[in-house]
C-alpha positions as CSV (number, residue, x, y, z in Angstrom):
1,M,-39.9,-35.6,2.2
2,F,-40.3,-32.5,0.2
3,L,-37.5,-29.9,0.5
4,P,-38.0,-26.4,-0.9
5,S,-35.9,-25.2,-3.7
6,Y,-34.7,-21.9,-2.8
7,S,-33.6,-19.0,-5.1
8,S,-30.0,-18.2,-5.7
9,D,-30.9,-14.8,-3.7
10,V,-32.3,-16.5,-0.8
11,K,-29.4,-18.8,-0.6
12,L,-26.8,-15.8,-0.5
13,I,-29.0,-14.2,2.4
14,V,-28.9,-17.7,4.4
15,E,-25.2,-17.9,3.7
16,S,-24.7,-14.0,4.9
17,T,-26.6,-15.0,8.0
18,I,-24.5,-18.0,8.7
19,I,-21.3,-16.1,8.1
20,A,-22.1,-13.4,10.3
21,C,-22.5,-15.6,13.2
22,Q,-19.1,-16.9,12.9
23,S,-15.8,-15.8,14.5
24,Q,-13.6,-13.4,12.5
25,K,-11.2,-16.6,11.8
26,E,-14.0,-18.9,10.8
27,Q,-15.1,-16.0,8.5
28,A,-12.0,-15.5,6.8
29,R,-12.0,-19.6,6.1
30,T,-15.6,-19.5,4.7
31,F,-14.6,-16.5,2.5
32,V,-11.4,-18.0,1.1
33,T,-13.6,-21.4,0.1
34,Q,-16.1,-19.0,-1.8
35,L,-13.1,-17.8,-3.9
36,G,-13.7,-21.2,-5.7
37,A,-17.3,-20.4,-6.4
38,P,-18.6,-20.9,-9.9
39,D,-20.5,-17.4,-9.7
40,A,-18.0,-14.6,-10.4
41,A,-20.1,-12.2,-8.2
42,R,-19.7,-14.4,-5.0
43,R,-15.7,-14.8,-5.6
44,S,-15.9,-10.8,-5.8
45,E,-17.7,-10.4,-2.9
46,A,-15.5,-13.0,-1.0
47,S,-12.4,-11.0,-2.4
48,K,-13.4,-8.0,-1.0
49,A,-14.5,-8.9,2.3
50,L,-10.9,-10.9,2.9
51,A,-9.1,-7.5,1.7
52,A,-11.3,-5.5,4.1
53,M,-10.4,-7.8,7.0
54,G,-6.5,-7.1,6.2
55,A,-4.0,-8.9,8.4
56,E,-6.7,-11.1,10.0
57,A,-7.3,-12.8,6.7
58,I,-3.7,-13.7,6.1
59,D,-3.7,-17.3,7.6
60,A,-6.7,-18.4,6.1
61,L,-5.2,-17.0,2.8
62,I,-1.9,-18.7,3.4
63,V,-4.0,-22.0,3.7
64,G,-5.7,-21.0,0.2
65,L,-2.4,-20.9,-1.3
66,S,-2.3,-24.8,-1.2
67,A,-5.8,-25.5,-2.0
68,D,-6.8,-28.1,-4.5
69,N,-8.9,-25.6,-6.6
70,P,-6.3,-23.3,-8.6
71,Q,-8.9,-20.9,-8.5
72,V,-8.6,-20.7,-4.7
73,R,-5.0,-20.8,-5.0
74,E,-4.7,-17.9,-7.3
75,M,-7.4,-15.4,-5.8
76,S,-5.7,-16.1,-2.5
77,A,-2.5,-14.5,-3.8
78,W,-4.2,-11.6,-5.5
79,V,-5.7,-11.0,-2.1
80,L,-2.8,-11.1,-0.3
81,G,-1.1,-8.8,-2.7
82,E,-3.9,-6.2,-1.9
83,I,-3.4,-6.8,1.9
84,K,0.5,-6.2,1.6
85,E,1.2,-5.9,5.3
86,P,3.0,-7.0,7.3
87,A,5.3,-7.9,4.7
88,A,7.0,-10.4,6.8
89,R,4.1,-12.8,6.5
90,V,2.8,-11.7,3.2
91,V,6.0,-11.7,0.9
92,P,7.3,-15.2,2.1
93,A,3.8,-16.7,1.6
94,L,3.6,-15.2,-2.3
95,I,7.0,-16.2,-2.9
96,T,6.0,-19.7,-2.3
97,V,3.3,-19.2,-5.2
98,L,6.5,-19.3,-7.5
99,T,6.5,-23.1,-7.4
100,D,2.8,-23.5,-8.2
101,P,2.1,-26.4,-10.5
102,D,-0.1,-24.0,-12.5
103,E,1.7,-21.7,-14.7
104,N,-0.7,-18.9,-14.8
105,I,-0.6,-18.9,-10.9
106,R,3.1,-18.7,-10.8
107,V,3.0,-15.7,-13.2
108,A,0.4,-14.2,-11.3
109,G,2.7,-14.7,-8.0
110,S,5.4,-12.8,-9.9
111,V,3.3,-10.0,-10.8
112,I,1.8,-9.6,-7.5
113,L,5.6,-9.5,-6.0
114,L,6.7,-6.7,-8.1
115,R,3.5,-4.9,-7.4
116,L,4.9,-5.1,-3.6
117,G,7.8,-3.2,-4.5
118,E,10.6,-2.3,-2.0
119,P,9.1,-4.0,1.0
120,A,9.4,-7.3,-1.0
121,V,13.1,-7.1,-1.5
122,P,14.8,-8.5,1.8
123,Y,12.5,-11.7,1.1
124,L,13.6,-11.8,-2.6
125,I,17.3,-11.5,-1.8
126,D,16.7,-14.6,0.9
127,A,14.9,-16.5,-2.1
128,L,17.9,-16.6,-4.1
129,S,19.1,-19.0,-2.0
130,A,16.1,-21.2,-2.0
131,E,16.5,-24.9,-2.9
132,S,13.7,-24.4,-5.6
133,S,15.5,-23.2,-9.1
134,E,12.1,-21.7,-9.9
135,I,12.1,-19.5,-7.0
136,R,15.6,-18.4,-7.7
137,L,15.1,-17.2,-11.0
138,N,11.9,-15.5,-10.5
139,A,13.0,-13.6,-7.3
140,A,16.0,-12.4,-9.6
141,Y,13.7,-11.4,-12.3
142,A,11.5,-9.6,-9.8
143,L,14.5,-7.8,-8.1
144,G,15.8,-6.6,-11.5
145,E,12.4,-5.3,-12.1
146,I,12.0,-3.5,-8.8
147,G,15.5,-2.1,-9.0
148,A,16.0,-0.4,-5.9
149,P,17.6,0.2,-3.2
150,L,20.6,-0.5,-5.4
151,D,23.1,-0.9,-2.7
152,T,21.1,-4.3,-1.4
153,I,20.0,-5.6,-4.5
154,L,23.0,-5.5,-6.8
155,P,25.5,-7.2,-4.3
156,A,23.2,-9.9,-4.3
157,L,22.5,-10.1,-8.1
158,I,26.1,-10.3,-8.3
159,R,27.0,-13.4,-6.0
160,T,23.7,-15.0,-7.6
161,L,26.0,-14.8,-11.4
162,T,27.5,-18.2,-10.4
163,D,24.3,-19.9,-9.4
164,R,24.4,-23.7,-10.1
165,E,21.6,-23.4,-12.5
166,W,22.2,-22.0,-16.0
167,N,18.4,-20.4,-16.3
168,V,18.9,-18.9,-13.0
169,R,22.2,-17.3,-14.0
170,R,20.5,-16.2,-17.4
171,L,17.6,-14.3,-15.4
172,V,20.3,-12.5,-13.2
173,V,22.0,-11.4,-16.3
174,R,18.5,-10.2,-17.2
175,A,18.0,-8.8,-13.9
176,L,21.2,-6.7,-14.0
177,V,20.7,-5.6,-17.9
178,T,17.2,-4.4,-16.6
179,I,19.0,-2.1,-14.1
180,G,21.3,-1.0,-16.6
181,T,24.1,1.8,-16.3
182,P,23.7,1.7,-12.3
183,A,24.9,-1.8,-12.6
184,V,28.0,-1.3,-14.5
185,D,30.6,-0.6,-11.8
186,A,29.4,-3.7,-9.6
187,L,29.8,-5.6,-12.8
188,I,33.3,-4.0,-13.7
189,Q,34.5,-5.2,-10.3
190,A,33.1,-8.9,-10.5
191,L,35.0,-8.7,-14.1
192,H,38.0,-8.7,-12.0
193,S,37.4,-11.4,-9.6
194,E,39.6,-14.5,-9.7
195,D,36.6,-16.9,-10.1
196,P,36.1,-17.3,-14.1
197,D,32.6,-18.2,-14.0
198,L,32.0,-14.8,-12.3
199,R,34.0,-13.0,-14.8
200,R,32.2,-14.6,-17.7
201,M,28.6,-13.7,-16.5
202,A,29.7,-10.1,-15.6
203,E,31.1,-9.9,-19.0
204,R,27.9,-11.2,-20.4
205,A,25.9,-8.4,-18.6
206,L,28.4,-5.9,-19.5
207,N,28.3,-6.8,-23.0
208,D,24.6,-6.7,-23.1
209,I,24.2,-3.2,-21.2
210,G,26.8,-1.9,-24.0
211,T,27.4,1.5,-22.7
212,P,31.1,2.8,-23.7
213,K,32.2,2.3,-20.2
214,A,31.0,-1.1,-20.1
215,R,32.8,-2.1,-23.3
216,R,36.1,-0.5,-22.1
217,A,35.7,-2.5,-19.2
218,I,35.6,-5.7,-21.0
219,A,38.4,-4.9,-23.3
220,A,40.5,-4.0,-20.1
221,A,39.8,-7.3,-18.3
222,K,40.6,-9.5,-21.3
223,R,44.1,-7.6,-21.6
224,K,44.7,-8.2,-18.0
225,F,44.0,-11.7,-17.9
226,S,45.7,-12.5,-21.4
227,S,48.8,-11.1,-20.0
228,D,48.6,-13.0,-16.6
229,Q,48.5,-16.5,-18.6
């Protein structure tokens, strides 16, 4: 039997007609699938359509984060970052991207979370207690870059200075150094903790911040604990 060979333009028209007959949820699922299309124009159109759908597309995009096709996973993350709200649905989904097997996608997830800024902070703080060390260290990095509100971020980072994984502790120190001078008072308080591990990491952060106040605090703490021995 002879089957006509349609041009790409005709195929797009047929696909558009089919999509128009679908429910909004079905449309979202179809557009997410198209995020993996080999044609860049189709991927772009699907991305724009999903962003325009807003919250109605979130469920389909969350499914897209687990797709076999890495292109679908990455573009689903970027579109969720464009939608932004509600943060209670978008941010936890994006945090799961931090454990993606593809390093490029993990980096994309980190960048997207940074762009979301303060609305992401409560969820990133929760992520500091995640089972995955990859999530914890990326959450610490993001919190340092976002940097506000300090009264929420600083206590969470200070607590995480004693994380069981060295790489996480290293990223927490980096986050506190990124915050800089506003973190000094909280670190000085940690420097006088009874926990030697917390003191050691607080000293490392203060030393890297390097302000005169930070250096004086390190010297004073060393005198205190040496005299107590």
